[in-house]
C-alpha positions in Angstrom: 93.0 76.2 221.3 95.5 74.4 219.3 99.2 75.3 220.1 102.2 74.4 217.9 105.9 74.9 218.6 107.6 75.7 215.3 111.4 75.5 215.4 112.9 77.5 212.3 116.0 77.5 210.6 117.0 80.8 208.8 119.4 82.5 206.8 121.8 83.5 209.6 122.1 87.3 208.1 118.4 87.7 208.0 117.6 86.3 211.6 115.9 89.8 212.9 114.1 90.2 209.6 112.8 86.7 209.4 111.7 86.9 213.1 110.0 90.4 212.7 108.2 88.8 209.9 106.8 85.6 211.4 106.0 87.5 214.6 103.5 89.7 212.5 101.7 86.6 210.8 98.2 85.6 211.8 98.0 82.8 214.3 101.7 83.4 215.6 101.7 84.7 219.1 105.4 84.5 219.8 108.9 84.5 218.4 112.2 83.8 220.3 115.6 83.7 218.9 117.4 80.6 220.4 120.5 78.7 220.8 121.2 75.3 219.5 120.3 73.6 215.9 117.4 76.0 215.2 117.8 79.8 215.1 114.2 80.8 216.2 111.0 79.1 217.8 107.6 80.4 217.1 104.5 79.9 219.2 101.3 79.3 216.9 98.1 79.4 218.7 94.8 78.8 216.7 91.3 77.7 217.3 91.3 74.8 214.8 93.5 72.2 213.7 92.9 72.7 210.1 94.4 76.3 210.5 97.9 75.0 211.9 98.5 74.0 207.8 97.4 77.7 207.2 99.8 79.1 209.3 102.9 77.0 209.1 103.4 75.7 205.4 100.9 78.4 204.4 102.8 81.3 205.9 106.1 80.5 208.3 107.5 78.5 205.5 107.1 81.1 202.8 108.6 83.8 204.8 112.1 84.9 202.5 115.0 83.6 204.6 113.4 80.3 206.3 115.4 77.6 205.3 113.7 74.7 207.5 111.0 74.1 210.3 110.1 71.2 212.6 106.7 71.5 214.5 105.7 70.0 217.6 102.0 69.9 218.3 101.0 70.4 222.1 98.6 68.0 224.1 98.2 70.0 227.2 98.8 73.4 228.6 100.6 73.2 232.2 102.0 77.1 232.2 100.3 78.8 235.3 100.6 82.1 232.7 98.2 80.4 230.2 95.9 78.8 233.0 95.5 82.0 234.7 94.6 83.8 231.7 91.8 81.1 230.8 90.3 81.3 234.1 90.4 85.0 234.0 88.1 85.6 230.9 85.4 88.1 231.4 86.4 89.1 235.3 86.9 92.4 235.8 88.5 94.2 239.2 84.7 95.3 239.5 83.6 92.0 240.0 
């Protein structure tokens, strides 16, 4: 799984609408409003590297109200939440 962290500058008066639109896009798992130089951060999770280009410049950058983006690709996952989810695939309480 490829994870990209996308910082997004948006038109100030449209931040909630921009966030909601981006959150509905295929490949976007979460969108957060944040403080600092950017208004939003989106977590993009796709199975293949080529799909990063489809999601970010192909979808996120085309959302009305998006002014600029900065993308960071993750090398490894250290989140306990993500690791627990990966190891529990296919596991049910009855097992």
